N, C-alpha and C positions, 0 to 999 in steps of 0.2 A: 853209374845209375844204380840205385838200390833195387835189389830183387824183391818180389812180393814176400818171400819167406823171411828175408832179413828185416823187411819193414815190419812184419807182424811180430818178430822177435823183439825188435826195438820197442814197439808199442807195449808189448807184454812187460818188458823190463821197466818201462816208464810207469806203468800202472802199479806194479809191485812197489816201486819206490814211493809213489804217491800215497798208497794205503798204509805204508809202514813208517812214514816220516813222523818226526816228533810233533806233538800237538802243542809245543811251546810257541810255535810261530804265531805272530799276531795277524798275519794275513796270508792269503793264498793267491798266487798269480795264475790266472786262467790263460792258457795258451790256445789261440784260435785254431780250429781244425784246418782251415784254409787260410794261408797268409800269403802276402805278396812275395816274401822271401822264404817261403816254406820248403816243401819237398822239392827234390831235384827233378830235372826233366822238363820238357816243354813239347808243345805240338805246333809245328810250323808247317803251313801248307802254302806253297807258292801258287800264284794265280795259274789256273788251268790244270793243276795237278790234283791227285787224289790222296786221301789219307793213307799213311803207311801203317796199316793195322797190325802188321807183324811187330812193330816197334812201340805200339801204344800200350802203356801200362796204367795201372791205377795211380802210380806215383806222378807220372808226367801229366795225367789228366788233372789231378789236384793242383800240381804246380802251375800248369798253364792257366787254369781257371783263376787262380789267385792273382797272377801277374796281369792277365788280360782284363779281369774285372777292375783291378787297380788302375790300369791304363785308361779305361773308359771313364772312370770317376775323375781321374786326373785331367782328362780332356775337358770334361764338363766344368771343372774348377777353373781351368785356363780360360775357357770361353766366358765364364762368369766374370773373371777378373778383367777381361777386355771390354765387357759390356758395362760394368758398373760405373766407370768414370765417363761413359759416353755422354756428351752434351745432349740436352733434351731436343735440340733442333737438328740432330744428326741421326741418320738412319743406319742400320746395321746391314752387313752383307749377308743376307739370308742364304744365298746359294753356297757361300763359303762355310757358313755355320752348319748347314745340313751335310755338306761334303765331309767336314772334319768329324762330325759325329758318326756318320756312316763308316768312314775309314777306321775309326777307333773300335766300333762295335763288330766289324767283320770277323776278326780273329776270335773274339769271344763267342759269337754266334756259332762259329764252326766247331770249336771245342765243345760247346754245350750240346750241339747237335750230334757230334760223335759219341759223347757220353750217353745221350738219350738212346741212340741206336744200339749201342752195346748193352745198355741196361735192358731194353725191351727184347733184344735179340737173345741175350743170355745173361741173366742177372748174376751168374758166378763171375763174369768178366768185370762187371761193375756192381758190387753189392748195393742193396737198397739204401743203407745208411750213407754210403759214400756218394751214391747218385743224388740223394736228397740234399746233401751238403753242397754238391756242385750246382744243383738246380737252384737252391735258395740263394747261393752267392751270385750266380749269373743273373738271376731275375732281379735281384736288388740292384746290381750294377747297371743293368740295361734300363731299369726304371728311373735311374738317376737323371737322365736327360729330360724325362717328362715330369720330374719333381723339382726342377730348378726354377725358383721364383724369378731370378734375374733374367733367365732366358724367356720365361713366360711373359714377363712384363715388357721385354724388348720386342717380342713378336706381336704383342697386342698392338703396339704402335704401327706395325708394318702391315696389318691385315687388309688395309684399303689400297696399298700400293703394289701388291704382288699380283701379276696377271698371268705368269707362266703356269700352265696346268699342273705340273708336278710340284712346283714350289707352293702353289696355292693350296693344293691338296695336303701337302705335308704340314703347312702352317696350320690349317684347320685341325689336323690330327693333334699337333702339339698343343693347340689352344683347348681342344676338347679334353684331352688327357689331363692337361694341367688344371683345367677347371674342375674336373671330376676328382682330382687329387687335392682340391681345396686351395690352389695357389692364388685364386682371386679373392680369398677371404681375408678378413682382418685377423690379427694374431690370436685373439681370444677364441674366435670361431674356429680357426685352424687347430687350436689346442683341443677344443671340444670334439672336432671331427676325429682327431687322432685317438682320443680316448674311446669314442664310439667304435672305431674300427678295431682297436685292441680288444674291447669287450666282445665285439662281433666275432672276431677270430676265435676266441675261447669258446663261445657258444657253438659255433660251427664245428669245432673239433670235438666237443662233447657230444654233439648230435651224431656225428659219424662214428665215434667210438662206441656209442650205445647200440647203434644199428649193427655194427660188426660183432659185438658180443652177443647180441640177440640172435643173429644168424647162426653163429657157431655153437650156441648153447642148446639148439633144438636138433633132435634126430628122430626120424621116423624109421623104425626097424621093420624090415620085411623078411620073412623066412620062407614063405610059400612061393614056389616058382611060378605057379599058375597066375599070380598077380603081376608078374613081370615078364611073362612069356612073349608079349608083343613089343617089349622094350628094345630099342636099338642096342647093339653090342657095346657101342661107345658109352652109353649111359650105364650099363651094367658094369663095365670095366671101371668107370669112375666112382661107383658106389659100393662095390663089393668090399666086405670087411677083411676077409682073409685072402690075400693075394696068392696063397698056395692052392686055393680051390679054383676050379674052372668058373667062368662067369655065370654058368647055369646052376651052380651049386648053392651060391649064396653063403650066409645071409648078406643082405644089402642094407646100407644105411643111407637114407635120403635126408639131405640137409636143406636149408633155405637159400642156398646159392640160386640166383635167378634162373640159370640154365637148367639146373636140376629140377626146380619147381615146374618150369615150363614143360620139360620132358615128361615128368611124372603125370601132370594133368592131361597131357596129350595122349598118353599110352596106357594109363592104369584103367582096367575095366571095372574096378570096384568103386562105387560112388562114395562109400563111407571113408575109404582111404583117401580118395581125392578131396573130400570135404575136410578131412583132418589136416592135410598138408596145406591146403588153401587157407584154412582158418588161421593156422600158425603163421602163415606168410603175411596175411593182411593185418594181423594183430601185433606183429613183432614191434618191439620198442614202444609199446603202448601200456596204459594202465591195466589192460585186460590180460597182460602176461606178467612178467616180473616188474613190480612197481618201481624197483630201484633202477630199472633201465628205461623208464618211460621218457619219451621225447616230447610229449605234449607241452611241457613247460618250456623246453628249448625252442619249440616252434614259435611260441608267442614272444619269447625274448628276441629271437632272431628277427621276426617281423617288426617288433617295436624298434629295435636298433637300426634296422634298414630304413624304416620310416624316418627316424631321427637323422640318419645320415643324409637322406634325400632332402629333408627340411633345412638342414644346415647349408646345403649346397643350393638352396633356392627352389626346390621342386616340391610339389604338394605330396607326392608319395614315391615309393621306390619304383613302381611300375612305370610311372611317367619318366623318371630318370633313366630307366633302362632303355626307353625308346630312342634316346639320343644316339645310340650305336646300332640302330636297327633300320632296315630298309622300310619297314612298315611305318616308321616315323612318329606315329601317335596311336594311342589306345583306341580312339574312335575308328580309325581305319582297320585296326585289328578286330574289333568287335563286329564290324561289318563283314569281314572275311569269315569269322566264325558263323555268323548268321546265314550267309549265303551257302556255305558248305552244309550246315545243319538242315537247311531247307530241302536238300536232296538226301543227305545221309540218314536223317531221322526216319522218314517213311521207308527207305530201303532197309534199314535195320529191322523194323517191325516185320516186314515181309520175310526177310531172311531167317529171323529167329522162329517165326511160325512154320516156315518150310522145314527147318531143322528139327523143330518139335515134332512135326508130322512124321518125319523119317525115323526119329528116335522111338516114337510111340509104335510105329509099324515094326520096329526091330525088337520090341519087347520092353522098352523103357517105360516105367509106370509112374514117373514123376514129371512135374513141370521143370523145364530146363532152368538151371541156375548158372551163375557165372563160372563156377568150377566144372561145369559139364560141357561147356561150349567147345573147347578145343578138342576134347575126346570125340565128341559126336561129329565135329567137322571132319576130322581125319577119317572116321568110319564112313561118312557120307561120300567123300571124294574117292575113297577106295571102292565103295559099292557101286556108285553111279558112273564113275569115269575110269576105274582101274588105275587111279593115280596114287602111287606109293612113293614117297620121298626116298626111301632106302633103295628101292628098285631102280629109280632114275639115276642114281649115283654112278652106275656102271658105265653110263654114256659120257661121263665127264672126268676123265683122268686129267690131273693137274697139268702135265706138260702140254697136252693138246689144247686145253683151255687157254694157257698163257700164249702159246704160239698163235692161236686164233685171235686172241684179243690184240696182240701186237700187230698182226697183219691187218686187222680191221681198222685199228687206230691209224696205221700208216696210210691206208687208202683214204680214210675219211678226212684226215687233217693235213695231209701232205707232209708227212714227217718220215724219218727213217730211224729204226731202233736197232742198234748193232751191239752184240755182246763183245766185251773186251775181256779176253781170257787171262791177261797178265795182271789184272787189277788185284791188289791185296784185299782180302776179306777177313771177317772175324770168325767164320766157320767154313769148313770145306764146301758145304752145299749152297752157300751164298753165291749169287751171281751179280755181275755188274754190267750195265748197258749204257752206252752213249746214245743221246738223242740228237738227231740232226733235223733242222727245219729247212725244207726245200726252198723256202722263200728267203733264207738268210745265208746262203752260200754253203761252202763245204766244211766249215768249222762246226764242231759240236756246240750246241747251245746249252747243254747241261747233261745230267745223267742221273741214274738211280740204281741202287742196290735192291735186290729182292731176296728176302730170307723167308722161306715158306714153312720151315719146320723148327723155328727157334725155341719155342717153349713146350713144356709138357702139355700134350693135348688134353683138353677137358671137354666133357660132353656139352653139346648145345651149339649155339652160334659161336663159331670161331672168331677170335678177335682179329681185327685188321687195323694197322696203323700206317699212316703216311707221315714219316718223321722227317722234318726239315733239318738236314745237316748244315746247309747254308743256303741263304737266299741270294738272288741276284743282287750284286752290290758293285756298281760301276766304280765307285770311289775307291774301294779296296781291290778292284779288278778281280772279283770273284763271280763265277758262273753258278747257277743253281744246282744243288745236289741234294738228293733225298734218299730215304730208304723205305721200302715197302716191307712190312714185317707182319707175318701171319703165324698161326700156331696149328697148322694142319698135322695130321698123323703122318709120319714119314713112310715112304713106300717100303714094302717088304719084298722078299725074293719072289713071292707068288702073286702079289697084288700091288698095283700102283696106288698112289694117293688119289682117292676118288672124292668128288665134291658134290654137295647138295645144291639145290636151287638157292638156298640162303647164302651158301658159300660163294656161288657165282655172282650174286648181286653185291656181296661184300667186296669181292675182288675187283669187279668193274667200278664200283663206287670209289674204292681206294685209289685205283689207277687214274680215275678221272681227276681226283684231287692232285695226284702226282703230276699229271700233264699241265694242270693250271700252275703248279709250282715251277715246272721246268720251262714252259713256253712263254713265261712272262716277258714283257718288253719294258716294264717299268724299271728305271735305272736305280732307284733308291730302295734299300732293303726294307724300309718301313712302308713301302707301297707295292713291292713286288710279290708275285704269287698270291698267297691267301692273306697277306698282311693288309690290314686296314679295310678289308671287305666287311661290310655289315654282317653281323652275326647270322641274321636270318637269310642271308644269301651265300654264306660260306660253304654250304654243301651242294650248291646248285650244279657245279660241273660234275661232281661225283654222281649225283642223282640222274643227270642227263645220260651219262654213259651207262648206268645200270638199267635205264629205261629201254635201251636197245635190246635187252634180253626178252622183251615182250614180242619182238619180231621173230617168228619161227625160222626164217631163212638165216638170220644171224645166229640164232641158237644152234642150228644144225652145223654151222661152220666151226663151232668150238667143241663139237661132240665127236666122239669116235670110240669104238671098242673093238678089240681084236676079233671077237666072235660075231658081233652083230652089225658092225659098221656104224655110220652116223645115226643120230636120233631119228626114229621113224616120223613121217609127216604128221600122223594123227596125234602122237605124243607131243610133238613140237607145238602143235596148236593148243593142246589141252593144258600145257604147263602154266599158261596165264591164269588158270583157275586158282592157283595158289595165291594170286594177287587179288582176283576179283571176287572169289567166293567169300561171303561175309564182309565185303568191302564196306558196306554201310555201317555194320557193327564195329569194325575196326576203326573207321574214320571217326565215328562218334566217340570212341575211346580216346583217340588222339585229341579231339576237340575238347573233351572233358578235362583232360590233364592240362592242356594249354590254357583253357579259360580259368580253371581252378588256380593255377599258378599266378595268373594275372590278378585275379580277385584277391588272393591271399596277400598280394603286395600292393593292393589298392585300397581295400576297405579295412575297417577296424574290428569287424565282427569276429567272434571266436572261430577258430579254424574249423571245428566240427559243424558249426552252423552254416559256414560257407559250403562245406561238402554237402550237407543236407539240402541246401538250396539248389545247387547246380546238378546234383546227381540225377534227379528226375527230368531235367532239361535235356540231358544227353543219353540217358540210359533207359532201356525198356524193362530192365529187371530190378527188383527191389534192392535197396541198400541194406545189407546185414547190420543189425544194431550194434555189433561189436567190431565192425570193419573200421580199422584205423590206419588205412594205407598211407596217408600223408606223414605218419610218424617215421616212415622209412624212406622218404624221398631224399636220398642223399644228393642227387644231382642238383636239386633245388635248394635245399637248406644247408648242406655242407659244401657243395660244389659251387661252380660259377654260373649256374643256369637259373638262378632266381629271376623271375619275371622275364625269362628268355626261353622257356621250354617250347614255346610256340615256334621257335626258329626251325626246328626239324620239319614241321609241317609246312611252314612258309616256303622253305627251299624246295619241297616236293611240288608245291603249287607252281612256282616259277619254272622248275625243271620240266614239268608236264607241258606247260605252255610252249617252252622251247622245243620240246620233242615233237609237238604238233607241226612245227615248221618243217622238220625232217620228213614227217609222214605225208604232209601235203605236197612235198616235192620229191617223192620217192625216186623219180627218174633222174633227178639232179642233186642227189644227196651230197656229192663232193663239194659243190658250190656252197651249200648250206654249212657243211663242215668247215670250209674255209672262212666263212663269215663268223661262225662260232669261235674259231681259233683267234680271229682278229679282234674279237670283243671279249668274251668271257675268259678265254684262256690267256690272252695277251695283256689285257689292261690291268688285271689284278685289282688292287685297291687305289689305283691312280685316278679312277673315275667313279663317282657314286654308282651303286648297283642299279638304281632305278634308271639312270642315264644309259648304262651299259645295256640294259634290257631294251630300252627304246632304240638304241642303235642296231640291235639285232632284229627286233620284231617290228619296229616302226610304230609302236603304240605301247600303252600301259598293259600290264598283265591282267589276265582273267582267270577265274576258277574253272571255267568251262572245260578246259583240256584235262584237268585232273579228274573231274567227275566223269568225263567220257572214258578215260583210261581205266577207271574203276568200274565202268559199266553201270553207273547209277545216275547218269544224266537223263533228264526227261525234258523234251522240247517244250512242254506246257509251262515249265518254270524256267525263266530266262534271267540269270543273274547279270548284273552289270560288271564292268571292270572293277578291279580292286581299288 
């Protein structure tokens, strides 16, 4: 097996030879970076075993991906060759077809998952360029089964004859994916679609590139310590220019990284400085900054190309096409949801901002509140009225106590057992592995997870949390579910453990909720198990449900402890919910505005700025700044995969709040509700439509009432119907 050092020497020699070779050659042979017979090494995991991380290298990751991707594509070709001569009056064996595809994709999914975990855990183990090569190769191979016209045409003939729940759900997935890939189109239309998607890819890449350049080209320099005296130490550490100075010496350079902007606006006492960084943030990648980096043109091109894509596929617009993979099912239902929530959030927002204005005025503030003032004065209000300080609260939540409390709570609620396996190989010494046992399924482990809490260099703001699927449940390949929970908390020191904020707690609970859904699945096919095939707007439900338990003071106390003070005091445990309910109407209106703006931008043909000007006063009680160009940096929507899907985050919250109400209404019998939740949302995965899963759990369709009550903005005089 080649060592990494020898591999790099080999690559360097090849590069020198390439650049110094004679120019008399009439052609150049391009050698692919990942080939089926490329680098040596492989990754083989027998059923029931764990990856041997001590032996996994870049070389065998690349080699394994090449061979396994080729095996998947070869299987697809073999199935196609068996289907093509099939007589028109004879049906195919769909069970065998799905089994073969699942068996072939199992090893590929596992290697891809391992590479993803290593990359997120420590990018020095799998560098970015290497991981992107692996990612692109694996994604292309995995998509081949959904891009096969012979398979698509054969399954079209079978859609009326399949009655088994799993087979029927898989068939629908294949037909939907195939339809959205243009397999039902004639050759000329498919060629048009391919051209549109190629152009769309270029525009999305250009959009993202300009946002990144705009973010990194701005710097707000602060030399006066009085301006940053209230800033958290983590923010000062992340922004200090000279690392040889103490964090209180400065100077500090503040960029347009989202977490830096949020922290600056929340803690900076000088309004002019807040205005400056906020203006730069909402103008980035627009004509009001560097015109060579403007994204307005790209927004319109992306919108136009997405509409063309939808039209070719038979949909009136991109938003309507997007609904095909959503629980909301159509735009009319979604607009009704927006209207019902706004009915309560709008009036609440007006009252909240007026109360905050009165507090700010009484505190010596001589201006009308603007958008860039709100988070600063909210922090001051909670500190003054309720003695609530996020930094002070952290001492009650050391990471080890939080994790042990979370595991114990989950075991009790869902009838499971979480057991650490100390002999498992891991990619870093502080990584731990746990087996998960389901009390209803015997003594054998049903799956497991790694947890890596300190993988990346810590950055100020909301710590990132990922639930990485290393492998899905796959009965055909005899693979049990395995995942990794990866965070980027500050490692503990000799004098202080790793301490968590309330935002960190919610992120951990939410990530672990998704992990439980991945591990406790009972769906036998990898394309239905865990989070696979779940509608986008229901994919975060399990995580949101678990994080909602943090609103319960008793549960919050069980995960808290400090050597000097003991568990979180009762009064503080009850007050912490104010971080969620204070300005809840204002925050909900912000979510509604972004969600509706995203839908409208993908449904109508009006210029994007005209759409902003139309919707802003519907959801906002403060005026729109004339140079505010915030859509020009919407990377999730315009360069990512969340176009006409941004509402999904809010929709999952609505569903999760309704589920949480069932636990609260049966507080004395929470374990039975937990068992029902496990048998529905955690077990069924994408094998059953999300709307049906909800009905099995709640016995009815969902309502917005529970979310409004949890945010403390529900009013009995206004009664919304079900969604």
